[in-house]
C-alpha positions in Angstrom: 21.6 0.6 -20.0 20.9 1.1 -16.3 23.3 -0.4 -13.9 22.0 -1.4 -10.5 23.0 -3.8 -7.8 26.2 -5.0 -9.3 24.5 -6.1 -12.6 23.3 -4.5 -15.8 19.7 -4.0 -16.7 18.7 -3.0 -20.2 15.7 -0.6 -20.3 12.9 -1.0 -22.8 10.8 2.2 -23.1 7.3 2.0 -24.5 5.3 5.3 -24.8 2.8 5.6 -22.1 4.2 2.7 -20.1 6.7 2.4 -17.2 10.4 1.7 -18.1 10.8 -2.0 -18.1 14.0 -3.6 -16.7 15.2 -6.9 -18.2 18.0 -8.7 -16.4 21.2 -9.6 -18.3 21.9 -13.0 -16.7 24.8 -13.8 -14.5 24.9 -16.3 -11.6 23.5 -14.8 -8.4 22.1 -16.4 -5.3 19.2 -13.9 -4.5 16.9 -11.7 -6.4 14.3 -9.1 -5.4 11.9 -7.0 -7.5 13.2 -3.8 -8.9 10.9 -1.6 -10.9 9.2 -3.9 -13.4 12.2 -6.3 -13.4 14.3 -7.8 -10.7 17.7 -7.2 -9.1 20.0 -10.2 -8.6 22.8 -10.1 -6.0 25.1 -12.1 -3.8 26.0 -11.5 -0.2 29.5 -10.6 0.9 31.8 -13.3 2.3 31.0 -14.1 5.9 27.3 -13.0 5.6 24.7 -15.6 6.4 21.5 -15.2 4.4 17.9 -16.4 5.1 15.2 -15.9 2.5 11.6 -15.8 3.5 8.5 -15.5 1.2 4.8 -15.7 1.7 3.4 -19.2 1.7 2.9 -20.6 -1.7 -0.8 -20.8 -2.6 -1.9 -21.7 -6.2 -3.4 -18.7 -7.8 -7.0 -18.9 -9.0 -7.1 -20.6 -12.4 -10.1 -18.6 -13.6 -10.2 -15.4 -11.6 -13.0 -13.8 -13.6 -15.2 -16.8 -12.9 -14.4 -16.5 -9.2 -15.5 -12.9 -9.3 -18.8 -13.9 -10.8 -19.1 -16.6 -8.1 -18.4 -14.2 -5.3 -21.0 -11.7 -6.6 -23.5 -14.5 -7.0 -23.0 -15.6 -3.4 -21.9 -12.7 -1.3 -21.1 -13.2 2.4 -23.7 -11.7 4.8 -25.5 -9.6 2.1 -28.0 -9.9 -0.7 -26.6 -9.7 -4.2 -25.7 -6.3 -5.4 -28.4 -6.5 -8.0 -30.9 -7.0 -5.1 -29.4 -4.1 -3.1 -29.7 -1.7 -5.9 -33.0 -0.2 -7.3 -33.8 1.6 -10.5 -33.3 5.3 -9.9 -30.6 4.7 -7.2 -27.5 6.8 -7.3 -24.6 4.5 -7.0 -20.9 5.3 -6.2 -18.3 2.7 -6.8 -15.0 3.7 -5.1 -12.0 1.9 -6.7 -8.4 2.0 -5.8 -5.8 4.4 -7.0 -2.6 3.6 -9.1 -0.4 3.1 -6.0 -2.5 -0.1 -5.2 -2.1 -3.4 -7.1 -5.8 -4.1 -6.9 -7.0 -5.7 -10.3 -9.9 -3.2 -10.7 -10.1 -4.0 -14.4 -11.2 -7.5 -13.3 -13.5 -6.3 -10.5 -15.3 -3.2 -11.8 -17.1 -4.6 -14.9 -18.9 -7.3 -13.1 -20.0 -4.8 -10.4 -21.4 -2.7 -13.3 -23.1 -5.7 -14.8 -24.8 -6.3 -11.4 -26.1 -2.7 -11.3 -27.3 -2.9 -14.9 -29.2 -6.1 -14.0 -30.8 -4.1 -11.2 -32.0 -1.5 -13.7 -29.6 1.3 -12.5 -29.0 3.8 -15.3 -25.5 4.6 -16.4 -26.1 8.3 -15.6 -26.7 7.3 -12.0 -23.4 5.5 -11.6 -20.1 7.3 -10.5 -16.8 5.6 -10.5 -14.5 7.4 -8.0 -10.8 6.8 -7.8 -10.0 6.7 -4.1 -6.8 8.7 -4.2 -6.8 9.9 -0.6 -4.0 12.5 -0.6 -2.2 10.9 -3.5 -2.0 12.7 -6.8 -4.9 12.3 -9.2 -4.8 9.5 -11.7 -4.0 10.4 -15.3 -6.4 9.7 -18.2 -4.1 6.8 -19.2 -4.1 5.3 -15.7 -7.9 5.5 -15.7 -8.1 3.5 -18.9 -5.5 1.0 -17.7 -7.5 0.7 -14.4 -10.9 0.3 -15.9 -10.7 -0.2 -19.6 -11.6 2.4 -22.4 -15.2 1.2 -22.7 -16.0 2.0 -19.0 -14.1 5.3 -19.0 -16.0 6.4 -22.1 -19.4 5.2 -20.9 -19.5 6.2 -17.2 -18.7 9.2 -15.0 -15.1 8.5 -13.8 -13.7 11.0 -11.3 -10.7 11.4 -9.0 -11.3 12.2 -5.3 -9.8 15.5 -4.2 -9.3 15.5 -0.4 -8.4 19.1 -0.2 -11.3 20.6 -2.3 -13.8 21.7 0.2 -16.4 22.1 -2.5 -16.2 18.4 -3.3 -16.7 17.2 0.3 -19.6 16.8 2.7 -19.5 16.7 6.5 -21.2 13.8 8.1 -20.6 14.6 11.7 -18.2 13.2 14.3 -17.6 9.5 15.2 -17.6 8.2 18.7 -13.8 8.1 18.5 -13.7 11.8 17.7 -13.0 11.6 14.0 -14.6 14.3 11.8 -16.2 12.6 8.9 -15.7 14.5 5.7 -16.3 12.4 2.4 -16.5 12.9 -1.2 -19.9 14.4 -2.2 -20.6 11.7 -4.7 -20.1 9.2 -2.0 -22.4 11.2 0.5 -24.9 11.7 -2.1 -25.2 8.1 -3.2 -28.0 5.7 -2.3 -25.6 2.8 -2.5 -21.8 2.9 -2.0 -19.6 0.0 -3.2 -15.9 -0.4 -2.9 -13.2 -2.6 -4.4 -9.9 -3.3 -2.5 -6.9 -5.6 -1.9 -6.4 -7.2 1.5 -2.8 -7.1 2.5 -0.7 -6.2 5.5 -0.9 -2.5 6.3 1.1 -0.4 8.8 -1.8 1.4 10.4 -4.9 -0.6 9.5 -3.4 -4.0 10.3 -4.7 -5.2 7.0 -5.6 -2.9 4.1 -8.8 -3.3 1.9 -12.3 -3.5 3.2 -13.5 -0.1 4.4 -10.2 1.7 3.8 -10.9 2.4 0.1 -13.7 4.7 1.2 -12.8 5.7 4.7 -9.3 7.0 3.6 -9.4 6.9 -0.2 -12.6 9.0 -0.4 -12.2 10.9 2.8 -11.5 14.7 3.2 -8.2 15.9 4.6 -9.6 16.5 8.2 -10.6 12.9 8.3 -7.2 11.7 7.0 -5.5 14.0 9.4 -7.2 12.4 12.4 -6.7 8.8 11.4 -3.0 9.4 10.5 -2.2 11.8 13.3 0.5 11.4 15.8 -1.8 10.2 18.5 -3.1 7.3 16.4 0.4 6.5 15.2 1.7 6.3 18.7 -1.1 4.0 19.9 0.4 0.5 20.7 -2.6 -1.2 18.9 -2.0 0.6 15.6 0.2 -2.2 14.3 1.0 -4.1 11.2 -1.2 -7.3 10.9 -3.3 -6.4 13.9 -7.1 -5.9 13.6 -8.4 -6.6 17.1 -7.8 -3.7 19.4 -6.5 -1.6 16.6 -7.9 2.0 17.0 -7.1 3.0 13.4 -9.1 0.0 12.1 -12.0 0.8 14.5 -12.1 4.4 13.2 -12.2 3.3 9.6 -15.2 1.1 10.5 -17.0 4.2 12.0 -16.1 6.5 9.0 -17.2 4.0 6.4 -20.5 3.4 8.2 -21.2 7.1 8.2 -20.3 7.3 4.5 -22.8 4.6 3.7 -20.5 1.8 2.5 -22.7 -1.3 2.2 -20.9 -3.7 -0.2 -17.3 -4.6 -1.0 -15.5 -6.7 -3.6 -12.0 -7.5 -2.5 -9.2 -9.7 -3.3 -6.0 -11.3 -1.9 -3.0 -11.4 -4.2 0.2 -13.3 -4.3 3.8 -11.8 -4.7 3.3 -11.7 -8.5 -0.1 -9.9 -8.1 -2.0 -12.9 -9.2 -5.5 -13.4 -7.5 -5.5 -16.0 -4.7 -9.0 -15.4 -3.3 -12.0 -13.0 -4.0 -14.9 -12.4 -1.7 -17.8 -10.0 -2.0 -20.5 -8.9 0.4 -20.9 -7.3 3.8 -18.2 -4.9 4.7 -17.3 -6.8 7.9 -17.9 -10.5 7.0 -16.3 -10.3 3.6 -13.3 -8.4 4.9 -12.8 -10.8 7.9 -13.0 -13.8 5.5 -10.1 -12.3 3.4 -8.1 -11.3 6.4 -8.1 -14.8 7.8 -7.0 -16.1 4.4 -4.4 -13.3 4.0 -2.8 -14.1 7.4 -2.3 -17.7 6.3 -0.5 -16.5 3.3 1.5 -13.5 4.4 2.5 -14.2 8.0 5.8 -16.1 8.1 7.7 -17.2 11.3 11.3 -16.3 11.9 13.4 -17.5 14.8 15.7 -14.5 15.4 16.3 -10.8 14.7 18.8 -10.0 12.0 21.6 -7.5 11.4 20.5 -6.6 7.9 17.2 -7.0 6.2 16.9 -6.7 2.4 13.4 -5.9 1.4 12.1 -5.9 -2.2 9.3 -3.5 -3.4 8.8 -3.4 -7.1 6.5 -1.4 -9.3 4.4 0.6 -8.7 5.4 1.0 -5.0 9.0 1.7 -5.8 8.3 4.4 -8.3 8.6 7.0 -5.5 10.4 7.3 -2.2 7.2 7.9 -0.2 5.8 4.5 -1.3 9.1 2.6 -1.3 9.8 3.7 2.3 6.9 1.5 3.5 9.1 -1.5 3.0 11.5 -0.7 5.9 8.7 0.6 8.0 6.8 -2.6 7.5 9.7 -4.8 8.5 10.4 -2.5 11.5 6.8 -2.4 12.7 6.3 -6.2 12.4 5.1 -7.6 15.7 8.8 -7.5 16.7 11.2 -5.5 14.5 13.1 -7.9 12.3 16.3 -6.0 12.6 18.3 -5.5 15.7 18.9 -2.0 17.0 21.7 -0.3 15.0 21.1 -2.6 12.0 20.3 -1.9 8.4 17.4 -2.1 6.1 18.4 -2.3 2.4 15.7 -1.4 -0.1 16.2 -1.4 -3.9 13.9 1.3 -5.4 14.3 3.2 -8.6 12.2 6.2 -7.4 11.8 7.6 -10.9 9.1 9.9 -9.5 11.4 11.3 -6.7 9.5 11.5 -3.4 6.2 11.4 -5.2 3.9 14.1 -6.7 0.9 14.0 -4.4 0.2 16.5 -1.5 1.1 13.8 1.1 4.3 12.8 -0.8 5.5 16.4 -0.9 4.8 17.0 2.8 6.7 13.9 3.7 9.6 15.2 1.6 9.6 18.7 3.2 9.5 17.2 6.7 12.3 14.9 6.1 14.5 17.4 4.2 13.9 20.4 6.4 14.5 18.7 9.8 18.1 19.0 11.1 17.9 15.4 12.4 15.6 12.5 13.0 14.9 13.3 16.7 13.6 16.8 15.6 11.0 15.1 13.4 9.8 13.0 16.4 9.8 15.8 18.9 8.1 18.3 16.6 5.4 15.8 15.6 4.6 14.9 19.3 4.5 18.6 20.2 2.8 20.1 17.2 1.3 17.3 15.3 1.5 17.2 11.4 -0.7 17.5 8.4 -1.8 14.2 6.7 0.9 12.7 4.5 3.6 13.9 6.8 2.9 10.9 9.0 5.2 9.0 6.7 8.0 11.2 7.9 7.1 10.5 11.5 7.0 6.7 10.8 10.3 6.8 9.0 11.8 8.8 11.9 10.8 6.1 14.2 12.6 3.6 12.0 15.6 5.8 11.6 15.9 6.4 15.3 16.9 2.7 15.8 18.2 1.6 12.5 19.7 2.7 9.1 18.0 2.6 5.8 19.9 2.3 2.5 18.0 2.9 -0.8 19.7 1.0 -3.7 19.5 2.1 -7.4 17.6 5.3 -6.9 17.6 7.8 -9.7 17.5 10.6 -7.0 20.3 9.8 -4.6 20.5 13.4 -3.4 16.9 13.3 -2.4 17.5 10.0 -0.6 20.2 11.6 1.4 18.1 14.7 2.1 15.5 12.3 3.6 18.0 11.0 6.2 18.5 7.7 4.3 21.7 6.4 2.5 21.8 6.1 -1.2 23.8 3.3 -2.8 24.2 2.7 -6.6 24.6 -1.0 -6.3 23.7 -3.8 -3.8 27.4 -4.6 -3.4 27.9 -1.0 -2.2 25.0 -1.1 0.2 26.3 -4.4 1.7 29.8 -2.9 2.0 28.3 0.2 3.9 26.5 -2.1 6.3 29.5 -4.4 6.7 31.8 -1.5 7.5 29.6 -0.7 10.5 28.5 -4.1 11.6 31.5 -6.3 10.7 31.7 -9.0 8.0 29.8 -11.7 9.9 26.2 -10.5 9.5 23.0 -12.3 9.6 20.9 -11.2 6.6 17.1 -11.6 6.1 16.1 -11.4 2.4 12.4 -10.6 2.0 11.7 -10.3 -1.8 8.2 -8.9 -1.3 8.6 -6.8 1.9 5.1 -5.4 1.9 3.4 -8.8 1.3 5.4 -10.8 3.7 5.0 -10.3 7.5 7.9 -11.9 9.5 6.7 -12.9 12.9 9.3 -13.7 15.5 8.6 -17.0 17.3 8.8 -16.8 21.1 11.2 -19.4 22.4 
C-alpha cells in the first residue's frame, strides 16, 4: 500500500510496466493525476477552491483514420509519398518517452507512405529525439513503435554529447551553432512527429522542436536554453510571435532539412483531438490555433495557492514534474501571488531523473547555498544545457514556495530547495500556517495542458 494525499492507494506491479495506482474510494471534492492513478483530496476549512480545466473537446472517434486523412491531404506540402523517391535516405525523428505523443499511431502510416514511394527499409532511420534526456530502453522503443517496426527498421537514440554522431551545419542568423545528429544531416528527407502543447520556452511544443532540440547537439541545446534566451521577455509560455526561442528553432530545423511533420493535439487524458500533417510552418500553426482554443482558460484573479496535477510520465522524476509550477508561474501573468504556494503531487520514482540534463539540474539545485546564488551564478557564468531547469525553478522559488506531495525521495526534494509533504493535507497545512486559513486556491488537474490567462479588468 502506498499512502499519499490523505488517502490510500493500492499498487499493482506488472513486470516491465510502471507501478499503477488505484484509488480506494472515499468522498473527496477534488482529484488530480498522480503517477498512473489519481489523488483525491479536500481543502482545509476556510479555503476557497476554484477548479479549471482545458476546454472540453470531443476526442477523435477514429484517430487512425484521421491520421490517414491528414497524410492524404497535407497542408502546404505534397504527400510524403510524393516528396520521397526510391533511393532517398529518410530519417523520421520521433519523440522520447517523456512526451505523451502517440508515436505508435503516427509512425506506421509514415512508413507506409515511404513504402508507397519505393523507399527501401534499409534507407529509413527512426531516431528517438532524446535531446539531453536519457536514452530510451528497448522496452520503451517497442512500446513507442511496436515490435514489428523495431525488428524491421534501424531504430536509434540520439546522443547529444557524442561528437562522433553529430554534424556541424554552420551558424544561424541568431547566432545558434547548428549541430545535429548525423542520420538527420545525411538524410535526403527529414520527417518528425510531435505533440503541440504549451511549452515554457517555445510557446507551444511540437512542430520543429522534435528535430531542433530532440536531435540537436549539446552546443545547439546550450544556446537555445541558455540564460540569455531564458531571460528574454518574448521567451514565454503560450507565445509564438516575437518569441526568440521559437524563431531559433525555425532556423535550426531549416538547416537540419526538416520538410514534413505529423503532429497531434491531445486532451487531458492523452486522447487525440486533432491531427495535421504537412509543411513545418502551416501544419504547426494550424495545430497551435486549435491548441490555444483548448488549453488557454481565463481566470479573474491571482491566487494564494495553486495545486497542479502532472501524472505519468512527467511526474516520474523531479526534473519533469517541476515543469508544473514553472508553467503556472510563467503563464502570461503568474497565477499565484508573490509569497504564495504551488503544490504539486509527484511520485518521482526516478528521483531527479537519469539523463545528463536531469543530473545537471540536480547538482545545481543541491549544491547552491540558496536560490539567489543560482540566479546570480547563471547570469554571470551561464550554465550547461539541462541546468536551465535549475535557473527556471530559481526564478519560481525567488517569489513563491513549491511543495512536492507524495514523492518517494523527500530528501532530494528538500535538497532542491522545495518542500516535501507526505500528504495533501500536510501540504495545505504548511501553506495555511504561512498564509492564514482563508486562502484562495486554484486547482489545475493538468497543469501542463492548461494555460490560465488572467483577464484584464
